[in-house]
N, C-alpha and C positions, 0 to 999 in steps of 0.2 A: 149809840151815837145817832142823833136825829138826822133824817134825810135832808139834804140841801133843798132850799126853796126852789120852786120852778123858775123863778127869775135868775137865780144863780146858775141853774142847769142850762137854761136857754142862753145866757150870756156866754158860758163856756162853750156851748155848741157853736155859737156864732163866731167867737174868736178862733175856734179850731177851724171853722170853715174859711174865715178870713186868711188864716195862716196858709191853708192849702191853696187858696186862690192866689195869694201873693207869691207863693213858691212856683206855681204853675204859670201865671200870667205876668207876674211882676207887681210889686206893691203899687206903683203909680198907675198901672192900667186896671187894677181891680176896682170894681164898682160895688155899690150896695146891692145892685141887682145880681151880680155874680155871687156875692156872699149869700144872699137869700136863696138863690138856686142851689148852691152847694150845701147849705144848711137844711134845705127842704122846708123852708118857712116863707110865708108871704113877706114881701119887702116892708110893709107897715109894721109887722111884728119885729123885724130886725131893728127898725128905727125905735120901736117902743122899748125893747130890751137893752139896746146898746147906745142909741143916740145917732149922731151923724158920723161921717167918715173920720173926722178928727178924734171923736170919742173912741172909735174903733181902734185907731192907731194907738191911742193912749192905753187902751185895754190890752192890746197886743204887746206893747212894751212892758207893761206890768206882768203879763203872763210869762214873757221871756225871762224877766228878772226873777220871778218865783221859781221857774224851772232851773235857772242857773244856781240860785241860792240853795235850792233843794238838793241839787247834785253835789254841791260842795259840802253841805251838811251831812249828806249820806256818806261821802268819802271820809269826812272827819269822824263820824260815828264808827265806820268800819275800821278806822285806824286805831280807835280806842285812845288810850293815854300815849300819844305819840311823842317822839322826841322832836327836837327842832328841825332836823333834816326831813323827817317824814311830813311835818306840818308844811314846811317850805315846798316839798314836792307836791303836796296837794294843792297849795296855792298857785304854784308856777305851772303845773301840768294839768290840773283839773278845772281851772278857771277858763272861761271863754272857749271851751272845746266842743260844744254842741254844734254839729254842722248845720242843723236847721236854723238855730238861733243866729249863727254867723252869717248865713245867707240872707236872712231877714235884716240883720244889722247893717250889712253892706248896702242894702236897698234903702234903709232908713238914713244912713250917712249921705247917700246921694240926694235924697229929698231934703235933708236938713240944710243943704247949701242954699235952697230957695225958700225955706220955711223957718223963720226965726223961732216960732213956738216949738216946732219939732227939735230944732237945735238946742233950745233950753231944756227940753225933756231929756235928750240924750246926754247933755251936760250933767243933769241930775243923776241919770243912770250910772255914768262913769264915776261921778263923785261918790255915790253910794257903794260902788265896787271898791274904790280905794278905801273908804271907811270900813267896809267889811273885812278887807285884807288887813288893814291896820289893827282892827279889834281882835283878829284871830292870831296875829303874829306878835304884836307888841303889848306886853302887859301894862307898861307904864307909858301913857301918852305924853308926847312932847311935839314941838314943831318939827324937830329933826326926824322923829319916828314917823310922822305923817309924810314927810318928804321921802323917806325910805319906802313907806307903803306905796306911795305913788310910783317909785322906781320899780318895785316888785309888780305892781299892776301893769305898768308899761311892758315889763319883761314878759309877763303872762300873756298879755294881748299880742305882743309881737311873736311869741312862741306859737300861739294858736294860729295866727295868720300864716307864719312860715310853714307850719305843719300842713296847712291846706295845699301848699305847693311842694311838699316833700323836701323842704329845706330845714336843716337843723341837725343837731347831734343824733346819733343812733340811739342813745339812751338819755334819760333826763338827769342822770347822775351828775354830769359835768355842769349842766345848767343849774341844778340845785346847789352845787358847790359855789357857783358864782353868787347866787342869791344869798347863801349863808355868809359868804365873805362880805357881801354888802351890808348885811344886818349886824356884822361884828366889827365893822370899821369904827375907829375912834371918830364918831360922827361929828362931834363939835369941831375937831381939827379940820375935817373934810369940808364942812360948811364955812368955816372961817377962811380956808384957802380959796374956796369958790367965790366968796364975796369980796376978796381983796384983789 
């Protein structure tokens, strides 16, 4: 396998430094100078390889998405040919669980209140999360299966947030049972009742 280009390596070093600084100082307070110092690079090189601060935030978001997607893919590979309950357990308990990503996402949420571009980026992140959950859980797409994937994503995100505060069931079994019940509901009847 060929070695990654110097530009890819530098970009990754800069994003890793940005992440460290954001965790230490806070995302809003982190400057390009902070990142350059953490990365051990001159500030003009940081700008050359990553761009401005907004580009750095975009790169950080993509980095976190890749990390989350990789963790879920690893869990799916480890499970092998899993049954529905095992797949649901992976989706509900292995999504949104990285503590570093969660700390950074909270800071991104706060900044998104004042930054419409960032708000749209996070909207895209969560839309992709719902789509990935949908594609992993439902073999036949439909509007109702997408709505259920949204419900599972909301459950997974809520589970991750509550776990940060030691709130929730002692095991994921009951939580997964609720997710399984949701995916097995006579969906058309449920949506008809909700819309009437």
